[in-house]
ROKE-200847 format. One record per residue (C-alpha): x, z, y; residue in three letters. Coordinates in steps of 0.2 Angstrom, whole numbers, plus 5000, padded with zeros to 4 digits. Example, Ala and Ser with C-alpha at 12.3 -4.5 7.8 and 13.67 -1.06 7.14 Angstrom:
BEGIN
506250394978ala;506850364995ser;
REM end
This chain:
BEGIN
499950005000met;500749955017ser;500750065033his;500649995051ser;501550075063pro;500550205075thr;500050125091val;500550225106thr;500350215125thr;502050305127asp;503150175134thr;504750235128ala;504150265110thr;503350085111gln;504950015117trp;505950095103his;504850025090trp;504949845098asn;506849855099asn;507049905082ser;506149745077ile;507049625090asp;508749685085thr;508749705066pro;510249775057arg;511549635050asp;512149695033leu;512949525029ile;513949485043gly;515249345039tyr;515149385020gly;516749335009pro;517249195019ser;517649245037pro;518049105049pro;519749085053asn;520049145072pro;521449015074gln;522349155086trp;523649065098pro;525249015090his;524449035073asp;524649235074ala;524249335060lys;523349465070ile;522649495087ala;523049675093val;522049755107ser;522649905115phe;521350005125val;521550155136ile;520050255139asn;519950325157tyr;518550455158glu;519350595169glu;518250655182gly;516650565175gly;516350705161glu;514950825161tyr;515050945175ser;513951045187val;515050975200leu;514350805194asn;512550865195gly;512450905176asp;511651055169ser;513151105158his;515051085156ser;515950965145glu;516351005126thr;516650835118tyr;518450765115ile;519350915120thr;520751025113glu;519451175110ala;518651075095val;516851145093gly;516651235109gly;514951285117thr;514451215133pro;514251335148arg;512451315155gln;512351305175gln;514151345176ala;515851265176arg;517151265163asn;518751265173thr;519751255157asn;518951105151ile;518951025168glu;520951055170ser;521150955152glu;520250815159tyr;521250825176glu;522850815166tyr;522450655160gly;522150595178ala;523650675185arg;524950655172ala;524350575156gly;523950405163ile;525450375171trp;526450435155arg;525350315144arg;525650175156leu;527550195157arg;527550165138val;526750005139phe;527649945155glu;529349975147lys;528749875131ala;528149735141gly;526449765133val;524649755141lys;522949795136gly;521249845142thr;520649985151val;518850055148tyr;518550135165gly;517250255169val;516750215186gly;516650385193lys;518450425186ala;519150265195leu;518250305211glu;519050475211gly;520750405206asn;520850225213pro;522750215211lys;522350185192val;521550025195ser;522749975208glu;524250005196val;523449935180cys;523049775189glu;524849765195lys;525349785175leu;524149655170gly;522949755162trp;521149705161glu;519949825169met;518349835158gly;516849955161ser;516650115152his;514950155162gly;514850255178trp;514850425170arg;515650485152trp;514050565146ile;512650515133asp;511450375140tyr;510250385126his;508750475135asp;509250405152met;507850325162pro;508050135163ala;508050125182glu;509350265183gln;510450165170glu;510150005180arg;510750095195ala;512350165187glu;512849985180ile;512749915197glu;513750045204lys;515050005191cys;515049825197ile;515049865215asp;516549985212leu;517549855201ser;517249725215ile;517949845228gln;519349895218gln;519949735208thr;519049595217gly;517949555203gln;516549625191ala;516949695174pro;517049545162arg;516749665147gly;515949845144trp;516149975131tyr;514850115135ile;515250225121gly;513750335121arg;512550195125leu;510650195126ser;509350085116pro;509249965131arg;511049975137ser;511449785132gln;509949715137ala;510149795154leu;511949725156leu;511449555151his;509949545164glu;510949625177ile;512349505176tyr;511149365173arg;510249415189gln;511949425199lys;512549265192gly;514149345184leu;514949315168lys;514749445155leu;516149405143leu;516149535130trp;515449705124leu;516149815112ser;514949945107asp;514949905088ser;516249965075tyr;515449825062ala;516849705059asp;518649645060asp;518249495070leu;517149445086pro;515349395082tyr;513849345092tyr;512249445092lys;510449405100ala;510149495117val;509049635113pro;507249625121ala;506349755129gly;506849775147val;505849665159ser;506149495152glu;506449395135asp;508049305133his;507549175119pro;509149095112gly;510349195122glu;511749295113val;513049425117leu;514849415111leu;515349575102val;517349625100leu;517049775088pro;518049925093tyr;518650055081ser;518450245080leu;519750265065asp;521250185074thr;520850305088asn;521750455095asp;520150545099phe;520350595080lys;521650725086tyr;519950815093met;518950805078met;518650915063pro;519450765052asn;520850765064asn;522650705065trp;523550865063ser;525250785071ser;525850625079gln;526550565062asp;524750555055asp;524150455069phe;525650335068tyr;525550315049asn;523750275049tyr;524050145062leu;525450065053val;524450055037ala;522949985046ala;524049855054phe;525049825038asp;523449785029gln;522749665042leu;524349575045tyr;524449535026ala;522649465027glu;523249355040gly;524749305030gly;523449255017asp;522449145028gly;521249265035ser;521749335052pro;520949485060lys;520949585076met;521449765078met;520949885091ser;521950045096ile;520950165106gly;521950285117leu;521550425130his;522550485145ala;522150665142arg;522650635123ile;524050535119ser;524750555137gly;525250725131arg;527150735128pro;526850795109gly;525850635106arg;526550495116val;527850465104gly;526650405090ala;526050265102val;527850225107arg;528350195090lys;526850095085phe;527049985100val;528849955095glu;528249925077tyr;527149785082val;528449705094arg;529649695079ser;528449585069lys;528249405071asp;526649305073asp;525749445082val;524649415097trp;524549565109val;523049515121ala;521749605132thr;519949595126arg;519549465139glu;520849355132glu;520149375115ile;518549335121ala;518949175130gln;519949125114his;518449155103trp;517249075114arg;518348915115gly;518748895097val;517048965089his;515748935103pro;513948995099tyr;512848865090thr;511048885093thr;510148955078gly;511749005069ala;
REM end
């Protein structure tokens, strides 16, 4: 016996139901025969280094929140303070902005390697020197949302306003809107809002990375449910990674030392590099945070891994914008595919 969904007049509930239909899960992907990305110079692997710059955009009563931050801090499992500051946690985030980001960038500058910044708008607003230096070093400035918070239950109009603030700040600091986004703790409507806002403003939304579903870029339909339908239009997803990511220093299943992190990065790289040698190249994302891998006791793991990557032939280290541009050129979307 089949059952129809309960009809409700609650807009949010109805939207969530519609969205579950409009964006079904894809458990098949490329299957056993993924496409060859044909990376430049026949590279066996594309490597994307990412710095998450969040410091100053986290939960704090100073930012109008009801509680303090507890997520991805040295005090794993802490309890948020309600209607009060936690200055210890605030100072952890401040470390990333004051010291960690510069130590992190010096490692890459010395190695001649660049990547993509997932920049939280409020964090970049509070420390504009980060955008300035990253631009000079050739890093791509992607967006990480206006705040480093959970957007799931935020009203659509507020989320829209925050996306527009990110765009305005990026234009002010870099001369252009972000070409790509990774929100992290996104809402069910974030991707549709991004597509709609960029479309309305005549801007190019090149990539999104709120997915961990593959080792290669892929196209997905634009989720419906904001204010208009987008039949036949797609988003290019560059999957991100939570395993090759230094945030696991701060998780219960954590890296207990920089050797743990380094060894895991090498193991992941070696596997993907070998697959590339067998004719099936992939991409690898490495997630870093200024307040985490910018610490003296952890920066060495990234330095060693960068040196390891540079010691290998046939490796393409690229920004996410470069990867997206390449994929769109070699594997353009075919309607109905």
